ZARO-109161 format. One record per atom (N, C-alpha, C): residue in one letter; atom name; x, y, z. Coordinates in Angstrom, 3 decimals. Layout:
BEGIN
a; CA; X; Y; Z
...
//
This chain:
BEGIN
x; N; 209.323; 81.958; 175.773
x; CA; 208.978; 80.554; 175.777
x; C; 209.297; 79.959; 177.149
x; N; 208.396; 79.135; 177.677
x; CA; 208.584; 78.508; 178.977
x; C; 209.438; 77.251; 178.797
x; N; 210.342; 77.051; 179.737
x; CA; 211.206; 75.877; 179.656
x; C; 210.469; 74.642; 180.174
x; N; 211.022; 73.476; 179.874
x; CA; 210.429; 72.221; 180.342
x; C; 210.412; 72.152; 181.865
x; N; 211.469; 72.634; 182.499
x; CA; 211.551; 72.609; 183.959
x; C; 210.442; 73.458; 184.585
x; N; 210.143; 74.593; 184.010
x; CA; 209.089; 75.458; 184.533
x; C; 207.714; 74.812; 184.377
x; N; 207.516; 74.111; 183.265
x; CA; 206.250; 73.411; 183.049
x; C; 206.090; 72.295; 184.083
x; N; 207.160; 71.510; 184.282
x; CA; 207.104; 70.429; 185.255
x; C; 206.886; 70.962; 186.668
x; N; 207.525; 72.061; 186.984
x; CA; 207.371; 72.660; 188.310
x; C; 205.932; 73.119; 188.534
x; N; 205.275; 73.624; 187.489
x; CA; 203.901; 74.098; 187.602
x; C; 202.907; 72.940; 187.698
x; N; 203.218; 71.817; 187.064
x; CA; 202.283; 70.706; 186.994
x; C; 202.462; 69.718; 188.144
x; N; 203.695; 69.390; 188.483
x; CA; 203.972; 68.405; 189.518
x; C; 203.927; 69.056; 190.899
x; N; 203.440; 68.289; 191.913
x; CA; 203.430; 68.852; 193.267
x; C; 204.854; 68.969; 193.796
x; N; 205.084; 69.990; 194.591
x; CA; 206.420; 70.148; 195.155
x; C; 206.561; 69.291; 196.410
x; N; 207.728; 69.261; 196.975
x; CA; 208.032; 68.389; 198.111
x; C; 207.183; 68.726; 199.345
x; N; 206.872; 70.000; 199.570
x; CA; 206.081; 70.395; 200.737
x; C; 204.678; 69.819; 200.655
x; N; 204.085; 69.805; 199.461
x; CA; 202.750; 69.242; 199.297
x; C; 202.759; 67.745; 199.546
x; N; 203.810; 67.053; 199.132
x; CA; 203.900; 65.617; 199.362
x; C; 203.975; 65.318; 200.852
x; N; 204.715; 66.126; 201.611
x; CA; 204.833; 65.918; 203.047
x; C; 203.495; 66.114; 203.744
x; N; 202.724; 67.077; 203.317
x; CA; 201.426; 67.347; 203.926
x; C; 200.465; 66.197; 203.658
x; N; 200.499; 65.624; 202.471
x; CA; 199.600; 64.539; 202.127
x; C; 199.912; 63.273; 202.912
x; N; 201.146; 63.065; 203.332
x; CA; 201.548; 61.853; 204.014
x; C; 201.174; 61.842; 205.492
x; N; 200.754; 62.954; 206.039
x; CA; 200.408; 63.024; 207.458
x; C; 199.041; 62.362; 207.651
x; N; 198.975; 61.281; 208.461
x; CA; 197.680; 60.615; 208.668
x; C; 196.763; 61.454; 209.551
x; N; 195.483; 61.325; 209.304
x; CA; 194.506; 62.029; 210.123
x; C; 194.419; 61.374; 211.495
x; N; 194.206; 62.159; 212.538
x; CA; 194.099; 61.556; 213.873
x; C; 192.818; 60.733; 213.977
x; N; 192.879; 59.658; 214.744
x; CA; 191.718; 58.804; 214.951
x; C; 190.819; 59.429; 216.008
x; N; 189.553; 59.503; 215.695
x; CA; 188.565; 60.051; 216.620
x; C; 187.660; 58.907; 217.057
x; N; 187.524; 58.731; 218.351
x; CA; 186.703; 57.648; 218.875
x; C; 185.223; 58.016; 218.779
x; N; 184.389; 56.991; 218.953
x; CA; 182.947; 57.234; 218.935
x; C; 182.549; 58.176; 220.065
x; N; 183.159; 57.997; 221.238
x; CA; 182.825; 58.861; 222.380
x; C; 183.174; 60.318; 222.107
x; N; 184.315; 60.561; 221.486
x; CA; 184.706; 61.937; 221.156
x; C; 183.729; 62.554; 220.161
x; N; 183.303; 61.772; 219.185
x; CA; 182.350; 62.279; 218.196
x; C; 181.008; 62.586; 218.851
x; N; 180.550; 61.691; 219.706
x; CA; 179.268; 61.888; 220.393
x; C; 179.324; 63.130; 221.279
x; N; 180.412; 63.317; 222.009
x; CA; 180.573; 64.513; 222.842
x; C; 180.554; 65.781; 221.993
x; N; 181.197; 65.730; 220.843
x; CA; 181.225; 66.902; 219.961
x; C; 179.837; 67.212; 219.419
x; N; 179.093; 66.175; 219.034
x; CA; 177.716; 66.399; 218.562
x; C; 176.868; 67.020; 219.662
x; N; 177.032; 66.554; 220.907
x; CA; 176.268; 67.117; 222.019
x; C; 176.577; 68.599; 222.205
x; N; 177.846; 68.971; 222.049
x; CA; 178.228; 70.381; 222.180
x; C; 177.628; 71.223; 221.057
x; N; 177.630; 70.698; 219.848
x; CA; 177.062; 71.437; 218.714
x; C; 175.560; 71.596; 218.897
x; N; 174.889; 70.541; 219.342
x; CA; 173.449; 70.618; 219.574
x; C; 173.136; 71.657; 220.646
x; N; 173.884; 71.628; 221.738
x; CA; 173.683; 72.610; 222.805
x; C; 173.918; 74.028; 222.290
x; N; 174.961; 74.210; 221.504
x; CA; 175.270; 75.520; 220.936
x; C; 174.121; 76.013; 220.052
x; N; 173.613; 75.142; 219.182
x; CA; 172.534; 75.550; 218.281
x; C; 171.249; 75.866; 219.048
x; N; 170.981; 75.121; 220.104
x; CA; 169.775; 75.370; 220.890
x; C; 169.859; 76.662; 221.693
x; N; 171.063; 77.116; 222.028
x; CA; 171.236; 78.326; 222.827
x; C; 171.235; 79.609; 221.997
x; N; 171.243; 79.517; 220.696
x; CA; 171.340; 80.706; 219.853
x; C; 170.013; 81.436; 219.761
x; N; 170.110; 82.730; 219.530
x; CA; 168.922; 83.568; 219.378
x; C; 168.210; 83.235; 218.072
x; N; 167.024; 83.771; 217.937
x; CA; 166.221; 83.500; 216.739
x; C; 166.824; 84.128; 215.481
x; N; 167.688; 85.132; 215.638
x; CA; 168.289; 85.754; 214.460
x; C; 169.474; 84.955; 213.925
x; N; 169.857; 83.906; 214.630
x; CA; 170.919; 83.019; 214.168
x; C; 170.377; 82.217; 212.990
x; N; 171.186; 82.019; 211.975
x; CA; 170.710; 81.413; 210.741
x; C; 170.624; 79.891; 210.753
x; N; 170.781; 79.266; 211.901
x; CA; 170.641; 77.813; 211.975
x; C; 169.157; 77.462; 211.943
x; N; 168.802; 76.624; 211.022
x; CA; 167.412; 76.229; 210.889
x; C; 167.131; 75.025; 211.780
x; N; 165.866; 74.801; 212.051
x; CA; 165.449; 73.647; 212.829
x; C; 165.860; 72.351; 212.128
x; N; 165.866; 72.374; 210.790
x; CA; 166.281; 71.206; 210.003
x; C; 167.752; 70.878; 210.259
x; N; 168.571; 71.915; 210.412
x; CA; 169.991; 71.702; 210.688
x; C; 170.178; 71.014; 212.036
x; N; 169.417; 71.445; 213.018
x; CA; 169.491; 70.848; 214.348
x; C; 169.064; 69.377; 214.301
x; N; 168.011; 69.095; 213.547
x; CA; 167.563; 67.711; 213.394
x; C; 168.636; 66.866; 212.717
x; N; 169.332; 67.447; 211.740
x; CA; 170.379; 66.706; 211.025
x; C; 171.542; 66.373; 211.962
x; N; 171.943; 67.313; 212.800
x; CA; 173.039; 67.061; 213.743
x; C; 172.610; 65.998; 214.752
x; N; 171.356; 66.044; 215.192
x; CA; 170.858; 65.025; 216.115
x; C; 170.849; 63.650; 215.443
x; N; 170.543; 63.624; 214.160
x; CA; 170.556; 62.364; 213.406
x; C; 171.986; 61.821; 213.319
x; N; 172.954; 62.696; 213.098
x; CA; 174.355; 62.276; 213.055
x; C; 174.798; 61.725; 214.410
x; N; 174.363; 62.370; 215.490
x; CA; 174.693; 61.887; 216.830
x; C; 174.092; 60.512; 217.060
x; N; 172.863; 60.323; 216.620
x; CA; 172.197; 59.031; 216.767
x; C; 172.955; 57.941; 216.007
x; N; 173.445; 58.259; 214.835
x; CA; 174.227; 57.304; 214.049
x; C; 175.549; 56.973; 214.746
x; N; 176.185; 57.969; 215.344
x; CA; 177.431; 57.733; 216.085
x; C; 177.168; 56.842; 217.299
x; N; 176.052; 57.056; 217.986
x; CA; 175.679; 56.197; 219.112
x; C; 175.445; 54.761; 218.647
x; N; 174.785; 54.624; 217.517
x; CA; 174.534; 53.295; 216.954
x; C; 175.854; 52.585; 216.650
x; N; 176.782; 53.290; 216.029
x; CA; 178.081; 52.699; 215.716
x; C; 178.858; 52.360; 216.985
x; N; 178.706; 53.167; 218.019
x; CA; 179.359; 52.902; 219.301
x; C; 178.854; 51.593; 219.895
x; N; 177.534; 51.413; 219.894
x; CA; 176.969; 50.194; 220.455
x; C; 177.323; 48.971; 219.617
x; N; 177.374; 49.121; 218.315
x; CA; 177.761; 48.006; 217.448
x; C; 179.204; 47.595; 217.718
x; N; 180.073; 48.583; 217.888
x; CA; 181.489; 48.267; 218.115
x; C; 181.719; 47.696; 219.510
x; N; 180.823; 47.971; 220.453
x; CA; 180.991; 47.484; 221.813
x; C; 180.336; 46.126; 222.021
x; N; 179.656; 45.628; 221.015
x; CA; 178.965; 44.353; 221.132
x; C; 179.972; 43.220; 221.295
x; N; 179.657; 42.307; 222.183
x; CA; 180.550; 41.180; 222.429
x; C; 180.427; 40.194; 221.277
x; N; 181.572; 39.784; 220.758
x; CA; 181.578; 38.843; 219.655
x; C; 181.496; 37.415; 220.136
x; N; 181.188; 36.548; 219.218
x; CA; 181.103; 35.130; 219.502
x; C; 182.445; 34.501; 219.180
x; N; 182.926; 33.625; 220.025
x; CA; 184.223; 32.991; 219.826
x; C; 184.258; 32.187; 218.523
x; N; 183.121; 31.619; 218.137
x; CA; 183.065; 30.835; 216.901
x; C; 183.372; 31.676; 215.667
x; N; 183.121; 32.965; 215.737
x; CA; 183.399; 33.818; 214.580
x; C; 184.896; 34.042; 214.386
x; N; 185.702; 33.752; 215.412
x; CA; 187.130; 33.938; 215.315
x; C; 187.900; 32.637; 215.080
x; N; 187.272; 31.532; 215.392
x; CA; 187.954; 30.246; 215.312
x; C; 187.246; 29.383; 214.267
x; N; 188.016; 28.832; 213.357
x; CA; 187.453; 27.882; 212.387
x; C; 187.476; 26.498; 213.016
x; N; 186.312; 25.883; 213.064
x; CA; 186.207; 24.556; 213.644
x; C; 186.546; 23.535; 212.560
x; N; 187.550; 22.678; 212.845
x; CA; 187.971; 21.652; 211.904
x; C; 187.447; 20.318; 212.390
x; N; 186.711; 19.635; 211.560
x; CA; 186.173; 18.335; 211.950
x; C; 186.988; 17.225; 211.383
//
């Protein structure tokens, strides 16, 4: 017969798992993502025909790069001061 402690140990996460979950993911900037997409695109374009990357895969990575560029330009857009200040009359 299994004891209660053994059941709890099997079901509950141990302390090492809790420590791993608490580590925040590093922040990746738009520029870093765009550079990485460019490297992946270059890599896929340089591969031989026997490489299993399909043309559709290359188009998908290019689409992701385009979305990252779009987000970069949106984040770099200059805001209007009125959007930050409430005007009281």
